[in-house]
N, C-alpha and C positions, 0 to 999 in steps of 0.2 A: 413463530415469534417474528414480529416486524422489526427490522433493523432501522434505527433512525438514520436520516439522511441530512447532511449539512451541505450548504451551498457556498462555493468559493469562486468569485469572479464568473458566476454563471454556470459553474460546473457542480452538479449535485452528486455527492459521493457518499455511499453508505459508510457509516462510522466504523463498523467492523467488517473486515474481509477475510478471505481465506488465502494465506500464502501457500504457494505450491513448490517452492524451492526444494529440491531433492525428491519430489514425488515423481515417479516414473512409471511407465507401462500401465498395466491393468490396475495396479494399486492407485495410481493417479486418477484414473477414471472412476474407480469405486469411491474414493474420498470426495472428489468433486461432486459426484452424483448424490452422495449422502448429504453433503453440505448444502447444495442448492435445494434438495428436497426438504430440508429442515428449516430453510429460511435465509440462508446466505444469499446475498445478491451481488457482492463484490468479489470477483475472482482475480487474483494477481498472478501473472505468469511472466515469462521472458523468453526471448530466443535462446539465451544461454542455458535455460533450464532444460531444454530439449524435451518439453512436454506439451507444447502448444497443440499438437495434433490430438493428443489425448484429451486435453481440456476441450478442444473443439468438438470431439466426438460426443461429449456429454452435453454441452450447452445448447447444441442444436435441437435437443429434445425438450427444451424449456422455452418459456415465453421470453423472447429476446428483449422486449421492452422493459422487463423487470431486472435485467442483468446489467451489471457494470463491469466491463472487462478492461483490465490494465495489462499492457505488455511493454517490453523494453527492447531497445536495440543495443547490442553489445559494443564495447568501446573500440573494437577493431573495425567497426563498420560506420564510422562517423563522417567519412567523406560523403559529399553530396549524393553521388549515384549509389554508393554502397548503402547509405542510410535508407534511401528510398526503396532499394531492392529488398533490404532486410525487412522493412515494414510491410511491404507487399507480400513477402513470403509468410510473414506472421498472419496477415489477413487470410491468406489461402489455407494455412494450417488450421487456423481457428474456425474457418468456415464463415467468416464475417464479411459484411460489406463495409463496415466501418468500425474502427477501434475507438472505444470510449476515451481512453487515456493512454497516450504513448509517451514513454519516458526515454531519455538518454540514460543508459544503465550506469555508466561511469564516465566522468570527464576524461578526455584524452588530450594531453598538452601538445601532441604532435599534429592535431587537426584544428584549424581555426574554428572557434565556436560559431563564428558568423556563417561558415559553410554548413555546419550541421543544422543550425536554426533555420537557415534558408530552405533546407530540405523539409524540415518539419512544417514550416509555413505552407510550402507547396502541397504537402499531403493534406493539410486542412482545406486548402483551396480546391483540391481535387475531390473532396468529400470522402476521403479514406480514413481520416482521423477527426474525432470531434474535439478533443482537448489535448493540450500539450503540458508536459512536465519534465522533470529531471530527477536524477537519483544520485545520491552520494555527492551532492554539490554543497560547497561551503556557502555561507551567506554572500560572500563576494561574487562567487561564480553564479549563484542564483540571480543576483542583481544584474549581472552582465547579460545573462540569458534573457531576462525580462526586457532589458533595454533593446536587445537585438530583434525581438519577436514582434511581428505584427498582431499576434494574438496573445491573450494572457497565458503566462506560465502559471498554472494553477496548483502545482504540486511539487514538493521535493520529498522523495522517499529516502530515508536515512535510518541507520541503526539507532534505536531509541528505546530505553527501558529504565526501570528503577536503577539509580546509581550512575546514569550517564547524563551529563549536563548538556542540554541543548538550548540553554537560555538565550544565547545571542541569536541563533537561527530562529527560534520560536518568536522572539520579539519582532524580528523582521517580518516573518510570515504573518503575524497578527496585524502588523501595521499595513501590510500590502495585500491582505486578503488572499493569502496563499495557504494551502493545506500542507501539513507535514504528516506524511505516512510513516509510522513506526514499524520497521521490520525488525526481526528478532526481538519482539517486545517482551519476551521472557528471558532474554540473554541466553538462549539455548539451554534453559534450565538453571542458569547461574543465579537468578534472583531468589531461588528457593533456599539458598543458604542463609538468607537474611532473617534473623530471628523475629524481628518486628512484623514481618509479613505473615509469619505463622500465627502470631498472637492476634493480629487483626482478622485473619481468616477464621480463627476460633470465635472471635467476638461476633462476627457477622454471619457465622454459619455457612461460609463459602470456602472454596478451595483457595490456596495461596495464588494460583494462577489467575483466578477470577479477580482477586483483590489487586494484583499487579496490573491487570488489564483495565480494571475499573479506574485505577489511578491515571492511566493514560487517557482513556476516552472522556474523562471528566475535564480534561484540559482543553481550553479553547484552541481550535484549529488543528487538533490532533486526530488522526485516523490510525487504526491499528490493523495489521494483517498477520495474526498469529498462524503458524502452521500447526496442523493437527492431523493425525491419521486414524485415531480411534473415534468411534461414535460418542463415547463418553466425553472426550476432550472437545470435540466439535460442539457438542451441546453446551458444555460449560462455558466455552469461549463466546458463545452467542448469548448466554443468559446474563447479561450485564445491565439491563435497562429497566428492571422492575424492582430495584432496590437501590438504596443510597448509602453514602458514607459521610460521617461527620467531617466537617471542615478541618477540625484539629487532627483527625487521623490522616486525612489527605496531606496536610502540611507536614506531619511527621514522616510520611513516605518521601516527601520532597528532600528531606535531609539525608536520606540513605546514600552512602558511597560504597560501592562494592570493591 
C-alpha cells in the first residue's frame, strides 16, 4: 500500500510512519523489516532509543531513496560540539550518508538554543542532514528556533492523540507550513477507553485504533508515527487511506476529552 506524502517547506514526509521507541534488539530489526516490506517509508528513531544500529541493519537492505529516516539528539547533547558528534554517531549507526530529518529531542534550558541551532545549520551545510526539526517544543520555542535557523524548521514532534488539545500549536504550524508529528497517537492504549471510538469503529468496520489514527491523519499538517510490534497492528496502522469518515464523525472525535 502506498503511503501518501505531504510537503512542508520543501520537505516531503510520509503521512504515516513507524515509531520505534522501546523496540530493541532483534525484535526491532524484525518489526522494521516487516514494516518496510509492507509499505512503510517513514521510520522514526532516536539516539535515546538505543536502537539506531538495529534500524540501520535493516534499512540498508532496501531502496534508500524510498525511505524517510528521522532521528533525534538527546537533551544532554545540545551544546555545539556535542550535538554534532551525536548526529554523526547516529549517521554511523544508521549506516547513512545523510539523515532525512534531524530533531532536537527535548529543549534544554541550560543550553542556549542559538548554539544548538548553529550546529544543526552546519550539519545541513556539510551535507549530513537534509531537513531540520524539533520535538516537544511549545509554539513559542518552535517560533524561536525558526527565527534562529538559516534553514526551515519543518517539523515539531509532540504527543498528540484524541483528547489532547494541540490547537494553538497546530494553528501556528498551519500558518507557517510546519508539520506536526504525533507520537503516542493512541495514548499508549488510553484512547480505547472512549466509548464513541468503539461506536465509530463498528460503524466503519474498522478497529478503534484505525479510527483514532484516521482522525489524526485527516487533519491538515499532521503526521502520525504509531508504534506497533505485531504484523496485524502494522497492517492496520497502514490501512488508513482507502476509506473515509463523515465530517460529523470527525467533529465528534474533536470533542473527546480523556
